[in-house]
C-alpha angles and dihedrals in degrees: 000000000000090000090048091056089047091052090046091050091050091049092048091049089051092053091049091051091047091051091047090050091051092048090050091053090048091051096046111129119264088250088090095049120108106187125185109238127188120205121200116193125188092218143328114283130146092235094053091046088056087060091052091048092052091047093053094044092053093051091049090048089054091053102259121137103197131180111224132213109192137183144154138202098219090245092301107130093192089068094052099091091054093050094044093050091047091053092044090053087067089067097233122194088224139359130215115208120191124207131016100267094052093046092050090051091048092054090053102036095043098039092131096048122127097208128082125249125216113196129206134187094025111146102200111011092177095048089047088055094239097124132019094238141347088256096064141024130235121264093271102009140067137130146131138313121227098203112131120212106278089197090059089044095055091043088054093048092051091047090056096037111023091177094066110124101150121044122191120220121193117191146155108253090201095058118084090205091058090047090053090053090048095053092049092046093049090055093047095045090050091051091051094042093242120145111234114214109198129202122179126211129175102173125066091218090061096053100092091051092047092051089048088055090069092065111124093000103082141034095218140002131232121204115192125219091269128164087224100042107036094061086051093054095117090053092047091047092050092059098035095048092048087055091046087238111158107231130200132190138168089245120102094189094061091049092048087052088051094240091123134028101234150351135202104186151130116281108244098214087062090050087054090050090053091049088049091055092050091049091050091054091050093047089053090055107271115141116244088224089065093052116085121218110273111238118198114257129213088264090059093061130090136168134223132186127195110233088196093056092044090056093045092051095041093240120155119212107250121233090248090066101036092107097041095107086211106117117122113203 
């Protein structure tokens, strides 16, 4: 009997040690984790790649060593289901989707998925019906908005050009992202007593003519961070600059390339960092539904002004911006 108790005690001890070992493995820090992450991009663009770089850097900083499967549809939404299903077939632990159209397609095309999606560069996630509210995510989806402060944007425009009374706004009426920008810009323009002149366009071939239609009607033009319009920045700039129409956009790359006069916008590497933090929380077990949509803060914004465009337009840098360290020459 004594030996039986001894054997039982030894067996019990073994079970306790095994359980403790399993618990220790389960509680190992995320530094040892190597998740599979899919990245779906709407199309190649330097700004969007900054978001990806920030996302990857944040996951590495938090100790993850992911393997990535990446793809894009070259801004052709009709190809999105094919790309998304291809990436999903790789059984990722998490997917990053970038831009509103691609994320909306992902929610529909991958409705039966088991893995979570983190979105980035989505202007109005609630208006796009991606999440029920800005305070909480969907069951398997949450992420970050890319909408800059339109109040800060109009303030910036009026700092650089105090005479602006009428501001043009070109947008795609079929894109929920553009409509989110429009709603925010309408509120900001009203606050600053600026008349907003709106022109819609839903076909890339029509963009030059629609930009031309602003001639003589506005003092400056605003181009939102649109999946239709930003890839067409050189074409927009060609027409606007020929008309000597000062053009603004929440896109630093296009200002640095001297397509547009200025930008007050969120910095996309920081948006990627935010998306990376959300992904890290989810990979560690937090439910997307418990993670609110990340909205850019004041610290996430920066401005840039094209010195080339200023000279071409005969604009002098006002005293209020002389220390901005934001001129691209």
